[in-house]
N, C-alpha and C positions, 0 to 999 in steps of 0.2 A: 552434500546433505543426502540422507538416506530418505527413500520415498515415504517410509512411515512417519518421518519427521517433518515432512515438508507440508506447507500450508495448502489446503484444498480450495484453489481459487473459485472453483465453481460453487462451492458450498458457501464460500464468503459471499459471493454476489447472488446466491439463491437462484442459479440457473442451471439447466441441464448441460451436459457436455456437447451437446449438438447445437448450443446456442450460436446464432450468428453473430457477426461484429455489431450490428445494430442492437441486437438483444443484450450483448455485454454492455454496450454504452448505455442503453436504457436502464439496466440494472445499477450501473454505476450511478446514474443520475437520481434514481430512487434512493439509493443509499446515501448519497450526498445530501440530499433534502433532509435527512434525519442525523447524520453523524459528521458532516463538515464542521470544523471548528467555529465557523460563524453561527452555526445553529446550536451549538453546546455551550456557549458563553455563560449562560445563566445556570448551568448545572452545579451541583456541588463538586468541588475539585476532583475527588477521587472518580466520580462518574464522568466527569469531563476528561480526565486523562485516559479513562478506559475508551470512552467514545472517540477520542483523538487517535489512540493506537489502533483500533478497530479501522478507522478511516484510512489510516497509513496502509492497513492491509487491503482495503477496498480499492485504494488507489494503485497499489502494486498488483492486485488481480486484473484491473483494467489495462494496465500497461502490458501486462504479459499476454493477456487473451485478446487483445486487439492487434498484436504484433504477430502475423502469421508464423515467422520463423521462431519467434520465443515460444509461441503457443505450441508449435509442433514439437519443440524440444520438451516442454512441460507435459504434453500428452503422452509422449515417449518414455516419461520417467527420467529424462535427462535433466542435470542441474542448469537451472536458468537463473541468471543474475538480472534481477529487475533494474538494478542501478549500479553498473560496473564501477562508477566513481565514487561509491560509498563503502568503504571497507568495514563499516559498522552497521552494516543493513539489519542484521539479526538482532541488534541490541536496541530494543525498544524502551529506552530510558530518557529519551530526548524530551525536552520541555518545550511546549508550543508546537505550532504546525509549521512544517517546511515544505511548501508546495512543490519543490524541485528536488526533494529527496535529501535535502541538506543534512540534517540530523546532528549537528554539532561536531566537536572535536576536530575541526578543519585546522589547516596550518596558517590561519590569517591572522596577523597581529596588526592592530590599529594603535597608532601613536598619535596623540593630539597635543598640540602646544609646542 
C-alpha cells in the first residue's frame, strides 16, 4: 500500500505521533465508549454500520500503535499488516463485529444433522 493511501492511525485515535502506549490505550478506550458495537446497537442501520467500520479502524490502530515492531514499521512508512491471517483486511463490507479480526469469507463449513 502506498503511504498516501494508508490509514492515519494517529488521526483515527486523535493522538500525536509522540503518544505513549498508555496514551494509545486511553484513546482506544475513549473511542470504544462511543463506537463499540455494543454502544451502537440502537443507531439506524447505516449509522451503525459506519460506526462499526470506524471501530474496526480504531481497533486496528491500537493493535499497530501498541506493538513496538509494527509501530516502528508504520512510522517508517513500511507496510504493516495488522492481521496477517485475514487476506480480506481492506474489504470493509463485513456484517457485524468480529473482535478477532474475523471478517467473514473463511473456509469453515459447518454441517448439522
